[in-house]
C-alpha positions, 0 to 999 in steps of 0.5 A: 465508496469503494475507491475511498475504502481502497484508498483507506486500506493502503494508507493503513498498510504504508502506516503499519509497514513504516512503524514495522522497523520500529518495533525492534522484532515486537519488543516496543509496544507502541509501534507494536500496536501501530503495526497490529491496529494498522494492518488490521485497518488495511484488511478490513478496508481492503475487504470492504472494497472487494464489495465493488472491485474484483479481488485481483485488481483491488490487491494489485492497486492496493499492493502496487501503491503500497510498494511505491510508497513504502519505497518513497518513505524509505527514501524520504525518511529513513535515507535509504537510497533509490538507485536509477533501476529502483526508481524505474520499478517504482514508475513501472509500478505506478504506470501497471496501476494507472493502466488497470485504472485508466484502460481495464474493462474490468473495473466499473468506473 
């Protein structure tokens, strides 16, 4: 269940961050509400995750996957270009998350 909580935390954070630009400095109420609720949900579900996954590992996965997803959303939705170094960096983030999940003795699988 803790991995599901972490996935919900990641998706909530990605939704909130994706809506952040649309708030126009928190002057638009609907995108602002999405941001506030999304981040609240992200931190709530991250806190539930910490019952079973160590803080450093959970945060590394949460932030790493979130960064990669936001970069891809920026590319796909906002037409923000990703050059080769950006793609390599995203790949390294994904590889780091994979190493934590598959090889770390810190996690209980």
